[in-house]
C-alpha positions, 0 to 999 in steps of 0.5 A, a space after each residue: 476372838 474375829 479380826 474385822 478386816 479393814 483399811 484406812 483410806 487417806 488423802 492428802 491435798 496440799 494442807 487440806 487432808 481427809 481420811 477413813 476407815 473402811 470394814 468388810 467381810 462377815 460383820 461390819 460395826 454398824 450391825 452392833 445396833 439391831 436395827 442396822 443389822 437388820 437393814 445390812 441383813 436384808 441387803 445380803 440376803 440380795 447377795 450382796 456385799 457391803 463395806 461400811 465407813 467409820 472414822 471419817 476425819 476432813 478438815 475442810 478440803 473439799 476436794 480432799 474429801 471428794 477424793 477421798 470418796 473416790 478412793 471408798 468407791 475404787 476400795 469398794 470396787 476391789 473388795 467386789 462389793 455392791 454397797 457402802 455404808 456409813 452411820 452419821 449425824 442427821 445432817 451429815 447423813 443429808 451432806 452425803 445424800 446430797 454432795 455423794 448420791 448416798 441415801 437414807 437406808 431406813 427413811 421412816 425411821 427417826 434418828 436413832 441414839 446409839 451407844 457408840 456416838 456420844 457427845 462430851 456429856 456422854 449423851 447418845 448421839 442421834 445417827 442414821 445410817 446412810 448407803 450407797 448402792 455402787 450399781 446406782 453410780 453411774 456407768 461412766 464414773 464406775 469404769 475410772 475404777 476398773 471391773 466392776 459386776 453388779 
């Protein structure tokens, strides 16, 4: 049995809260999906280190969510990662792309139903694999988090 390295990031802003789990290492939960594993493998084959966020939760506080994603970038820099990936519903994926500069890692593929994402009736939900290349984040923003070598 292998242990998946991870940590919980949580931000509080008054009553607003946002949290997620950050995973890193030689294997990520997204790699349970063969198509996602192939896309992540393509990044790794270029010598890139990839981390994944899962279990995002927020109670509507936009400031807390933005602060959380600053924490994600800072944690990625500490782990010497080059890329952040996440699995999201199509609507959430569009929001991540608009607000946080993520891109759809498999834009030509339709949303994929996946066993780990189900609705209350047990039906698989569609998902997208979204991606943030840290070397595409403007240098002035990255310099806030410490040394980064893409």
